[in-house]
Structures are given as C-alpha cells and as structure tokens.
N, C-alpha and C positions, 0 to 999 in steps of 0.2 A: 831285441823283442820281435815276437815274429805273431801278435795279435794285439788288438786294441786291450784284452783282458789284461795282457803281463805290466802295462802301465799303471804307474803307481798314482792314485787318487786324493787329492787334497779332501777335506771337510767339504770344502767350499764346493767338490766335484768339479776340481780345475785336474786336467791331465798332466802327468809331468813324463815323459818317457825317458827310457836308456837313450845314450848318445853319445855327440863326441866329448872324449876326456878333456878335460881342462888342464894347460902345461902346468909346471912348475917356475917357479921363480917370478919375482917381480921386471916388468920392463922398465925402460928410461924413456926419456925425450928423444933419444936417439933412437931407439929402436922398438918404438911401443907399435906401430903398425908393421911390423916385420912378421912372418907367418907363424913362425915361432911365439909368438904374443899376443897377437890380435884377439884369439879367444876371450882372454883376461882383460886385454885394455881396453874393448868396447862397452864393459861394465866398470871401469876403474878409473875414466879419463878425469874426475877431479882430484884424482893421485897423482897428473903426471902433464897438467894444461890449467893454469889459472882461468877461473870460470865465473861465473855472475848467478845469483841463482833466479828463478821465477817459480814466485810462490803460488801453491794451491787452492782451489777454491774453497773459500768459509764452509761451504755447503757442495760438496763434491755430487757428482752425476752418479745414480743408482743404475748399475748394469746386473738388472735381474738375469739368471742365469737359467738354461734349459740344455745343459751339456749331454750331445748326442756324440759318445767315443767313436760310433762306429762311422763317423766320418772320415775316422783315420785308415778307416779300410779302402777308402775312396782310389780308381787309379786314374793315376795322372799321366798327361802324356807329355813327356820330359823328352828334352832335345836327343835322346838317345834311347830311347825306347817307353813302351808303358812300365810305369813303376808305382807301386801302392803310395799313398800319402806319407802312413807312418814310415816307411821305409825310407825314402828321399830325406826327408826331415832329419830321420838319426843319422845318414849316412854323409849327408850331403852337407855340414857344416851348417845348421838351421840352429838358431838359439832359441825363437818362441815363433806360435803362430797363436794369434786371436782369430774367432771369425765373429762379427755381430749379424743380427738378421733383426730389422724394427727396434734397433736398443737392447737386444739381448744378447748373450754371449751363446753361441750355441758350441762354441770348441775352443780350448785353449791348452795350449801343448807347451811345455818348457822341457828345453834340454837340460842334465846333469848340472850342478852348479850352478845354473839361473834362477836367481829369487824372486819370488811373485813381488818383492816392497824394492827392486832393484833399476835403478835406470839404464840404460842403454843407448850407447852413442847410434843415432840415425842417419848421418852423416848428410848425402843430400835430399832427404824428407825434410831437412831443415829449409830449406830452399823453398818448398811447397806454403810450409809455414809463413817463412817472409812473404812469399805471395798473397796469403789468406790478410798478412798484415797490410799490406799495402791495399786492399780492397776493404778492411775495415776502417781505415783512414779515409779512403776515400768516398767512404757508404757514408762517413760523419763531414764530408767537406772540407777534410782537413789536407788531402792530397790531391793534386790534378793528376791523374796518370798522363795525360798527353802534354804536361810541361818539360824544358828542357832541362836535363839536368844540369848543367851549369848554372843555369837560374836559381835553382834550390840547393846545391851543394857548390858555391863559388870558388871553393880549394880545388876540383876537377876542372875549371872550367878550360884551360889551358890543355888538359890531356884528350885522349879519344874519347874519353865517356862527355866531354862536355857539349857537343851537338846533339846526342842520343837521348830519345824522351825516357820518361819514366816506363813509357809502354814497352820500349823496344828493350830496356834491361830485363821486366817481366816475362817478356817473349823469348828471351835469349836470339836476341836480332842486332844486340849491339854489337860492332865489328872493331874489334883492339889486336895490338899485337901478343897472341899468348898461344902456347900449344896444351892442351890437358893430355899430358901423357903419363900414366900412373905407374912406369916403370922405378921410381919417375924420373922423368925429364928434368932438363935444367928451367926450366919454365915454371913446372909444378914445385920443383926443391923451393926455388928463389921465394915462391908465394909461401909455400908451409914455413918459411924462415920468418917471413914477415907475418904472417899471421899467429906465428908462437906454436907451430906443431913440429918446428925443427929446432933444434939449437941453432942461435943465430951467431954469426960471427960478427966481431967489432964492425960498425959500419954498417950494420943490416938495414936497410929502412924497415919502420915498421908498418900496419898494413895499410894506414890510411896516407903517407907518404906514397907506398908502393902502388895504390891505386892513382894518386895524382900526378903519378909519372908513366901511365902506360899510352903507348905511341896510338898513331892510328894504322889501320891496315883495310881499306876500303870501307864502302858506303855503307850506313847502317839500315837494317829493314830488309836487305835482299835474300839472307837465307837465316835457317839456325845454325847458330855456332854454341857448341855445350862451352862456355868461359865462365868457369866458377867466380871468377873475381865482379863478374857484373852483378852477380847476387848480392857479393860483401857489399859494394857501393849501393844497390836498392837497401839494404839494411841500413846502412846509413843516411840516404834519404829518408826512409820511415822514420828512424828517431829523430833526423831534423824536423819532420813535421810534426811529428807528436809532444816535442818539446821534452824528450825523456830519453833513456837508455830504449836501446832494442830490446833490451829484457822486458823491461818495465812496461814496453808498451804492447810486447806479447802477453804478458802477464796479465794486462787492464782489459786489453781487447781481444784476447783469445782465449789464454789460458783458465782464467777465472769464469768467464760467462759460459766456456763449454763444461764446466764442472769437471775439472781435473781433479783425481785425488791426491798424486803427490806432486812436490815441486820438481821442475826441469832445471836444466843448467845450460849455458853456452858459453863453450869456451872464449877467450880473452887474448889479445895479444899484449904484448909488455905494457901497453899506452890503455889498454882498458877499449879496446875495440872488438866488436864482436865477430866473430866467424858468422856472418849472416846464410851463409850457403852452405854449412856443412857443419857446424858446431854444435848441435844440440844433442842432449840427453834425455831420455824419459821414459817413462814407464809405457812396456805396450798398450796397455787398455789406456791410458791417457793418450797418446798417437790415435787411437781407436777413438775416443770418444770427440778429437778433433775431425777425424772424417763423419761423424754424425753432424755436424754444422752442415756440409754438402746435402747428404739425405734427407735434411730438414728446411731444403730451402733457403738455406745460410743463416738461420736458427737467430734471426735478429743481429747475428753479427757483423754479417756482409748483407748486402741487398740481393733481393731476386734478381734486378738487372746485374749484377755483377756475376754474379753464379750464373746464369743464363750465358753471358759474355764468355765465363771461364768454358764452360761446356759446349759451345758450340762456335765461339768464332775464332778458333786458331786456324794460322794461314796453312794450309797445306800445301801450296805453292814452295814456301820458305821450305818447310819442313823435306819435302821433297829434294831440294838444290843443299840441303843442311846434313850436319855430321852423322846423324841415325837413322838415312833415309831407309837403309835395308833391314831395319829390326823391326818397323811396323811401316809397310809400304805405303799408307792411306793416313799416317799418322800426323798427328800436329802436336802443339805446345803453346798453350796461353797460362800467363798469371804463373808461372812456376809450377804447371801441370801438364804431364804428357795424357795425350788423348791417342789411343789405339785405333780407334776410330772401327773396332771389330764389333764390339755392341754397342748400340746408344744411349749416350751419357754415363761414360765409365771414361773416369780420370784416377790417375794415379800419381803418387810421388815415389821416386824412385832414388836410393843412392850405393854408391860403391859398398864392395865386401857384401853387398846380398840384403840392400834394406827395401821394403817396399809396403806403401800405404794405398789396398786400392777401394775405390770407393766407386759403386755400382748403383747409381741414383735410383733408376725405376724400380729394381729389385730392395732396394734400401737394405745394400747389403756391404760391410766394410770388413776389410781383412788386414792383418799386419803381419807381414813376414818379417823378422830382425833375425841376422844373420852373422857370421863372423868368418865368412870365406878366407882361406890362405892368400888366394889372389883378388887382386881389389875390383876387377871388372872384365868378368867374364860374358860375353854377350849371350850366350846358349844357357847360362846360369840365371841372366835375369830373364828369359824369355821361360824358363821352366818356374821361375818364382809367380809368375804372369800364368802361367797355366795353371799354379796351385790355386790361383785367386779366382779365376774364372772358373774354375770344376767347381771349387766350392760356391761360389755366387750360383751356378748353376743348379746345382744340388739343393742348396737353403731354400732358392725360391724359384723355384722352376720357372 
C-alpha cells in the first residue's frame, strides 16, 4: 500500500490494509510460538491449548465511528528513523491497530487474514487485566492488597511467595528465583511446561505446584523484577478472593461491566489453572473497551482511589533499580500497568510479540496495537509501539 486510499474499506468504515502474509500449515503445541507459526497461532490459541471462556456483555457498549484514514499518513519517530504509520504497520509484523477518542473509533486497521470477529492472544496485557481484577475486588472489599500472600493462599506459604504482599505481586516487586529469558531459557521452558504452553514430560508439575515450590532470591520490595509467575499467583489470589475461577471473576467484574461485544478466553494448564500472566485472547475492540475503564475514572468498576493510585503511586526508585530501567528512565510500574512518565497520567499494558494497550487519561485516548512479531521481545520495537500510540494520542487530542 502506498497511500491510505489503497486500503480496503469495510462498510463500517474500518480500514484493512495489505500487510504480512499468513504462513501456511498448522502449528502444534511444540512449535506454535516459533517464528514460522506465530502469525497464525496468536489467532488460533483455542485450537492448541485448553481455554476457559469469558462471556461477553448481554448489552455490548456501542463504539460510534468517525474514522479518519488520513491518520495512517502520520509520521512516526521509530527507533531507526521516521516512517509513515501505514508502512510501519504493514512492514513490521503488526496485526491490528485501534484508536478510540472519547469512546469513538477514529482509526481501525487490520492486516490481511485478521478478521473483525477474531480473538487475538494479548500475552502480558493479561497482567493488566489481572491487576484491574484485583482492583475491582479491593474496591468491593473482597481483597486486601496489603495482605500476605501466604495467608490468602496457604498452599504457597512455604515458598518464596509466602512472605510477599499482594501489592508486591501487583507491582512486580516480589523476589524469587526465576530468569525470564525468551530464547527460551531453562526457567521459562519449565514454566511453560507447567502452565500448558509446551508439551510436558512425565512428572512435570502443573502450574500451582510450580508456584508453590519457587525458592527465595533476596528480599521483596527492593526493585522491579519482571517475573511472570508472580502474576499467575496474583490470579490465584483473585480467584480465591472472588470464590470463583479467574475467568468467571473477570467476566463478572470486568468483561461484562465494560460492555465487551465478544467473549474472550484464557489458557489453562492440565489442572484447569489459568495463565493469568499472559494467556488471554480477545478482540481489539474489547481490549479497548477495557481501557475506557481508566479514561472514565474507573467507570464504577474500580474506585477512583484505586485509579489514582495506579496512575500516581508507582515506585520510581524500584523501577530505576529494576529490569527495564533503560527503557523508560523515569518510568514506574503499578498494579500491573507501566507508566513511562513522559506524559502525565498515561499508562499501558505491554506484551511480548508486540502487544500494547495505551491509555492517555487526560486526552481520553485509548490505543490498541496487536502484533505477531517473529522475535518475542525487541525493546526497540516495543518503543516503536509506544511511539505509535503517543503520536496518535497527540494528533487525535492535541
């Protein structure tokens, strides 16, 4: 595509642009995250891993449209120079882009083969969903965020997690022995075998046993440590507090109240434990509806106090001592949401293979970028996604 006019327009006004070709052949559990299959796999997770359904709202929230296809012409300051938005999307393994301003769709782009009714794996944006779920439960008095995890989930009391607080899980300040290496390294391989994402040899522990046997690795609360199993445990805490499964709690407290139009799903291990750190698949529009909870001051789903805490209470000193300090030098992380602290009251969820949910609260802009990068974790490309979102937010709401 050389210009926005070359895009194909749906009757609704949605823009679908030429882009990355889908690879032929079906993936298996052993190779579904490999570069040759990832573009297919992120939209077919339920054919590979057991999942639990998250039902849609009986009264989906309308998203009025005032599509502006000229936004595809915007220049974006990517890591390797200025590039037109349409070219970045087309050439750099993006699958979907959605932009809302004040609850209206101003741009929607889909790569070839990506259907408007198709759930996409959002990887660690799932963490941000789990963080909001904890906030919704805390708002209703069902969860004390300062409680010790071992008191709420006695099954992990003897592990490294036993002495951590729920808040330390939410802020990724719980410390335990684990290396999050997406090559994948041995720790991540063992973790994915436990959570059902890789074939499990005989004797492999399932996810809850895996969490209950994590060894200590220094004190909690001293620095930001990006360790996904902490949020799987947060999901367990939330399910225990809600008295339901994680999926049922998300459905009741988040998905239906935010007006989701299509059901979502969460991957399960062989015992039915969800991967609350990264296993959710959803429509881009429904991911954006969740972002509106923040632009609308909690929307009655989480309290304004919880929202203000999420936006402003992140620990910058722990971030500066932590794993991603070079990415956003003045950043922070609170309740499973990143705050780059470049613009005020902007937070985002972010996942491997190129997922981003960007929420600019003052501008009332929500941007969703979903992707299928061949490489899982490229910091330059994550920063490009951030540049895309920030450029769009400043253009849509100067």
